[in-house]
N, C-alpha and C positions, 0 to 999 in steps of 0.2 A: 744860500750857502748849502752845499751838500752836507748831509749828516756824516759825522765821523764814524768810521767803522772800528769796532773794538777788536777786530782780528783781521787776518788776511782775507781779502775779497775773494768770493767764489765766482767762477766764470759763469756767464749766463747760460741757461739751458733752454733748449727748444722744446716745444710741446704746447699743449693746451693749458697746462698749469705750471706755475712756478714751483720750485722745490720747497718742500716743507722742512724747516730746520729740524735737525735731530735733537730731540729732547728726551729727557729721562721719563720713563713711565708711559703708559698708554695715552694716545692722542685721540680726540674725537674725530669722527669721519668728517673730512672737509666738505663733502657734498652728500646730502641725503640720498638714499637709494632711489633709483628711477628718476633721478634729476637730469634734466636735459643740459645742453651746452650753455644755457643762459643762467644757470643757477649761480647764485652768489656764493662767494667764498670768503674766508676770513681775510681781512685787509692786510694783516701782517704777513700773509703768504704771497703777496703780489710783488713782482719785480718788473722793471721796465727793460725791455729789450730793444728799444729804439736806438740808443746810443751806447757805445761801449763805455763801461764804467759808470753808468748813470746811477744816481743815488736811489736808494729804496724809498718808496712812497711812505708818507707818514701814515700813522694809523688812522683809519677811517677815510683815507683819500682814494683808495683803490676802487675800481669799478670794472665791470665786465662788459662785453659787447664790443662792437667796432669791427672794422675790417682786419684782415690778417696783416701782420707786421706793423700794426699801428696800435697804440694804446698798450695797456698791460697784457702780458702773456703769462700763462700758468704752466707750470712744469708738473709732471706726475710725481707723486710722493715717493720718496725712497723707501726701501724696505725698512721696517721698524723691527729692531731686535726684540726678541721676547719669545714667549711660548708660541707654538703654532696657532693656537686659538686667537692670538692677539695680532696676527699679521694683517696688513691692509689688503683690501680687495682691489685688484687691478681695475683701472678705469674702464677698460673695454668690457669687463664683466659687469660693471655697473650700468653702463649706458647702452650696451648692445641688447636689443630685444631678441626673444626667441624662447624655445622650451627649456626647462631646467635640465641641467646636466645630470646624468646618472652617477651616483657615487661609485667610486672605484671599489672593486671587491676586496674584502678583507683577506689578508694572507691566512692560510690555515694555521690553526693554533696547535702547538705542540703540547705534550703533557706538562702539566703544571709541575714546577720544581718545588719540592719541599712541602707540598700541600697534602692534606688528608683526603678522605673520600669526597669531601665537599669540593675540594679544589681540583680533582682529577677530571680531565676532559673526557667526554664520551668517546668510546672506541667503536668503530664500525667495521664489519667484515666485508670481504669482497662481494660484489654482486654475484648471485648464483646463476649458473648456466642451466640449460634444460636438464642435462645429466645430473647436476647437483640437486635440483629440485626433486627429481625422481629418486635419487639415492637417499636423500634425507627423509623423504616420505616413506620409502621402504624400510629404512632403519627404525622409524617410529613404530612399525608393525612389530618389531622385536623389542625395542626399548622405547616404550611410550614416553612422549615428552621430548625426545631428541630434536625433532623439528622445531618445536617451540623454543627450546634453548638456543638453537642456531639462529632463529629469527629474532632473538633478543627478548622474547616474552618469557622471562625467567620464572615469574610467579606461576604462570599456567603450566610451564614445563615441569617445575618441581611438583606441582599438584598431580599431574599425570604420572610422573615417575614414582611418587609415593604411593599412589593408588595401585599402580602395577605391582609394587613390592608387597603390599598387603595381600593382593589377590594371589601372587605367587607363593607366599608363605602359607596361605590358606589351602592352596592346591597341594602343596607338598605335605602338609599335615594330613589332608584328606587321603592322599595316596599312600602314606605310611600306614594309616589306619586300615586301608583296604588290603595292603600287603600283609599286615599282621593277622588279618582274618579274611581270607579270600571269599569265604561264604557270604560275608556282608555285602559283597558286590551284587548279589542277586536279590537283596531285599527290595521290597516294593518302595520303601522310603528312599533308598539309595538311588534307584532308577528314576524316581520322580525328581529328586534333587539334581541329578545329572541332566535330565531333560530340561528343567527350568534354567539351570545354570548355563547350559549350552546355548539356549535361545537368547538369554540375556547377554552373554559374552559376545555372541555373533553380532548383535546390534551395536554393542559398545565398541567393538573393534572396527566395525564399519564407520561409525561416527568418528572414531579416533583418526583413522586414515584420512578421512575427508577434512577434518579440522587441521590436521598437520599439513596437508597440502595447501589449504587456504592461508595458513600462517606464514608460509614461505613466499607469499605475494606472487603467484605465477602470472598475474596480469602485467608484470614488468617484462616478461619474456616477449620475444618476437612472436608474431602470430603463429608461425610454424612450430615454435617451441611450446606454445600454449596448447596446440592441438595434440602434439605428441605426448606431452606430459599428462594431459587430461585423459587420453586413451589408456596410457599405461597405469595411471593411478586408478582409473575405473576398474581395470582388470584386477588390480591389487585389492581393491575393496571387495570384489567378489571372491578373490582367492583367500583372503584372511577368514572369510566366513565358512570356507569349505571344511576345515577340521571340525568346527562346531556342528555343522550340518551332518557330518559323518557320525559324530557322537550321538546326535539326536536320532538319526536313523538306526544306529546300533541299539539304542534303548527301545525304540518302537519294535524292532524285530525281536528283541529279547522278550518283550512283553507279549508279543503275539505267540512266541513259542511257549511261554509259560501258560498260555490259555489251555494247553493240552493237559496241564496238571490241575487236578481238582483243588478248589480252594480249601477244602477240608477232606477228611476221610470219606471213602465211599459210603454213601448213605445206606447201602444195602448190607453193610457189615456192622452188626450190632456190637461187636467186640472192639470197635475202633476206639482208640484212646487219643485224646487231644495232645498236640505236640507241645512240650515244655522246653523253653529256651535253655534252662539250666540242665535238663536231662532229656534230650530229644529222643533217646533210644529206650526210655523208660526202664533204666537199670539193666538193660541187656548187655552182655559182653560180646555177643555176636548178632549181626543182623543179616537176614537172608533175602536175596533178590532173585526172582525168577526171570531169566532173560530168554525171550522167545523170538524166534525167527519165523514169521508167518508167511505162508504161501497162498496168496489170493490172486492167482493168475486169472486172466480173462476167460479162459476156457474151463474154469472150475467154479463150483458153487460153494460159497461160504469161505471160511478161513481154516486152513490146515496148519497146525503148529509143528512144522517139520524139524525145527531145531529148538531143543529145550535144555537149558543149563541153569543150575542154581549156583549163584555166587554167595558163599558164606564168608562174611567179612568180620574180622576181629576189629571192633571199634577202637581199641587202644593202639594196636600196632599196625593195622591195615593188612596184615597177612590174610590171604584169601585162598579158599579152596573152591575149585570149580567141579561141580558134580554134573556130568553129562549123562542124560537119560536117553535111551534109544526111542525113536519115534514109534517103533513097532513093539514096544513093551506091552504085553497083553494082560488083561484081567486085573488092572490096578484096583485097589480098594479105596473107599472113601471113609471119612471120619464118621463116628456114630451119629453126630448131630446133623449130618448133611442129608438133604432130601434124596440125593442120589444113592445113599446107602440103603434106604428103604426100597428104592427101585432096583438096586443091584446088591443084595446082601452078600453075595458070593464073589463080588468083584464085577468089573466091567466085562460082561460075558460074551461068549462066542456066538450067541444068537444074533448079534449085530452083523450087518452085511460083511464087514471086513475082519471080523473076529474080535472086536473090542480093543482096538489099538489105542495107545496113549494119545496119539495126535488127533483122535476123533472126539475126545472129551469136550473140548471147548465148543465145537460146532454142535454136538448133541445137546448140550445145555441151551445153546442159542435157539435150536430148532424146537425145543419143548419148554417154553417160558413158564408153562403152568406148574412146572416142578418147583418154582420159587427160587431158582438159583441161576445166575448168568454164567456165561462161558469163562471169564477170568477167574471168578470165585471157584467154580467147579474144578478147573485145572489146578489152581493153587492148592485146593483141598486134597486132590488126588496125589499130587507130588509130595505135599507135606506128610501125608499118611505113609507113602512109600519110603521116604528117606528117614522118617522119624525126626524131622526138623520142621519147625513152624516157618512157613514161607511168609514173610512180612509184606513184601510188595512185588509187583511184576512190572515189566516194561516190554512191550512188543514192537518190533520194527518189521515191516513188510520186507521181503527179500529184495524187491526192486528198489524200495526205499533205502535199504542198506547199501546197495550198489551205488545209488546216487550220493549217499553219505561218504563212501570211499572216494568217489570222484571229487567231492567237495574239498577233501583234505589233500588232494593231489596223489591219491593212490596209496597202496600199502607195500612195503618191502617184505617179502616172504621168502623163506628158504624152501624152495620147491625141491623135495628130496628125490622124487621120481617123476618121470614124464606123466602128465595128467591129460588123458584124452577126454573130450567132451562132445556132447551132441549125439542124439540118436542112441542106438544100441551099441554101435561099434565105434563111436567117437569120431564120426565123419566131419563134425563141425570145425574141429581144430585140436591143437595140442599145446599145452603149457609145458615148456621145456624145463628140465631140472636145472637147479642152480638158484642163486640169490637174484630175485627179480622184483621189480616194482610193477605190481599188477594194478590195472584200472578196475573200476567197479564191476564191469561185466566179467572180467577174468577172475576176480575174487569170488564172484558168485558161482562161476563154473568150478573153480578150485574147491569150494566148500560143498558143492552139491553133486558133482559127477560121481557116478557109480560104475563107469565103464572100466572093466578090468579090476573092480574092487567091490566092496559091499557097503552096507549102511554103517558099519562100525568104523571102517576106514574113513568114511566120509565124516563121521562124528569127530574123529581125531583131527582132521583138517579144519573143521569148523572151530574147534577150540583154539587152534593155532591162529586163525583169523581174529578171534576175539582177543587173544593175547597180543597180537601185533597191533590191533587197534588201540588197546589200552596203553601200549608202550609208545606208539608213534603219534597219537593224537595229542601233541603238546599244546600248551596254552597259546603259543605264538601262531601255530597253524590254525587253531580254532578261531582266534581273533582275526587273522588275515582272511579267512574264508567263511566268516560267520554268516553272512547273508545266504550263501549257497547251502551251508549246513542247515540253517533254519528252513530254507525252502524245501530241503529234502526231508526234514524231520517232522515239521508241523503238519504235513499232509498224511504221513504214514506212521505216525508214532502214537501209541496208546499206553497209558500207565495209570496206576492208582496211587502213585507217590504223591502225597499232599504237598501243595505249594509251600506251606510253612516249613517243610522239612528240607527244602532245596538248599538253604544256607548251610545246614549241617551236612548234607549229602556232598556238597562241593568240598568241604574240608576233609570228609572221609575219602573222597576220590583222590585228593592229593596224597594222602597216606598210602593208598593202594598202589599208586603209580610207582612208588619207590620201595614197596614191600615185596615179600616173597609170594608168588602165585604158584600153587600146585594144582594138579588135576587128578580126578578119579572118574573112571568110566565103568559102567555096568554092562559089560559086553562079554561074549564067550572068550575064553572058557570059564571065566569067573561066574558070570550070570548069563543064563539062557533066557532070552526075552519071552519065549513061548511058555515057559514054566519057571518063572523066577522064584528064587529063594528069598522071600521078603525079609526074613530075619538076618540073613547074611548081608543083604544090602544095608540094613541098619548098622550092623557091626562094622562094615567097611566105612560107612560115614563117620561113625564115632572114632575109629582109628585115625582116619585122615585128619579130623579136627584136632585130635590130641597131638598129632605130629606137627600140625600147623602152629599150634600154640607152644610147641617146644616142650611139652610135658610127657611125651612118650617115653616109656622105659627103655633104657639102652640095652642093646643086644649083648648078652654075656656069653662067655666061652662055654661051649657045649649046649647052648640054647638058641633056637631059631624061632622067629616069630612066624606064625601061620599067615598065609596070604590074606585070610579073611579077618585078621585081627583077633583071633580067638586066643585061647590059653597057649602059652609056649609049651613046646614039647622037647624032651631031651633028645640029644643026638651026639654024634661024635664031635671032636674038636673041629670048629669051623675055621676056615682060613680068614685072613684079614679081609674085611669087605672092601670091594672096589667100587669106584664111582661108575654108574651106568653110562654106557656110551650111546649116542644117538644111533638109531637104526635107520634102515633105508626107508621104511614107511613110518609115518607119524603115529600110526595106531596098529602095531602088530598084535594080532589076536592071540598069539601064543604066549605073550608075556603078561605078567601081573600088571594091572592097570591102576593101582592105587598109589597116591602120593608121589606122582611123577612131576618134576619141575617142567614148566613150559619152556624154559631155556634149553633144557636137554631134549625135550620132545620135539621142539620146533626149530632148534638151531638158532635161537636168537643171539 
């Protein structure tokens, strides 16, 4: 008898397996994995498909095998409800041999909702192009660490950025210290620090650019992009080292220039006093420098000091008086302790070939070293005795070296008040036209030396205008921009006895002079006749000019006029209100008083 069904009968299904009834909960696999078509199944899953409505086989009576359409048939199991992990594996996946299937890619994850830092999904930037790699690498040269931050290497990027901040703050502090004391820039310790720092930073920036480029993974670029970016970054590596190389070269050139300055005072000067940082001028209120223009042309023997001026500087205010001495001043005297005083007790006499001119003193001492005094010392002693001032230091520049110096700073703007002819006796070489003109080195040389249509005294006036123009126009920016050319012109043709330890203080003094009042006094006819000079009058003129420069000269009262030589006032009638002097056609009119004249008025600055 057929077994009774407890529910409506299910229609027979075709396939290799009979249907598995739906049951609650997970069911064991009907066939183990890799089982073939002959594998046994649970008896309660077998149904007969030979006759319609055939009863189900009893438990334990089912079997497998046999021809198709005969014996028990098996139906594929239906889908079992439940989680995805508990679904049945299809029969064809169990029985079909072949390579394992690749898992489907996971969908991209979005940012986690409501999660903290631990639950936040990583964020990725867009892949960089060739231009992007170059741009981020170049930005790292200005803001170190930028490329590492872009590449996601935050820790390294912050390290570079922090280090750069420290270096930047240190550089600012160093620069403020230099600006507060410009003289400290020429200290040997400062120059050494700049040299070492420049070399270190050059290597550091080179390594920084290279590491920044590598952090951006340029190997992901196409081959053409790798070549282009590599070439550009290589040039950038060299470019970032250029400023530091320039700074190192600047220091080397500066040190080579300073080799012209003695490390200490001239050993031949027994009165030399060591330089004290707290009082470099040894308590002096004024310091006096002898500025010499030497003429050592190839067709002349020795050195002739054709231009001699003493700059007397107030160390507190910077106010300066220039005392111009004629080159043909005759029979100058020497101090009592000078060996030349014993040789010439009545002055540098006329028995010499040219009559004992002032511009011969230097070379005479050089030609006779047995006297025990050299040229610079002899000339300083003669001028000190003449002016009644102690000349502390000298500096000499050859005329042709001075022309090169003018060219190095781009020329000098000079107010040429009359046409200046030069060359030969009649000025056949050329003419410097009147007016405000920028003169090159050769023209400045002719402007200061030409005697065509004039005399030595007019030439002296033009020379002091050249010195005033140089002091006014040789600004720090011009010096820095043309420093190498200036050094090349100066270190070959420059001589001085200014000790190197004094340079720091000399720079600070020069800053004061640049913005201070500069006046000039000349010892020329009709005040002083070079062939028979009144030595006492020269000293009085010097004292008067210094008093006026210090601002301590007595004011002119009604009915009293000051004598041109600075002597005692004399009574006179009521004097009119004094008027400011007007510039004249020539910078050195021999008919006017030549003391205490401003260079701005004399030269038309």
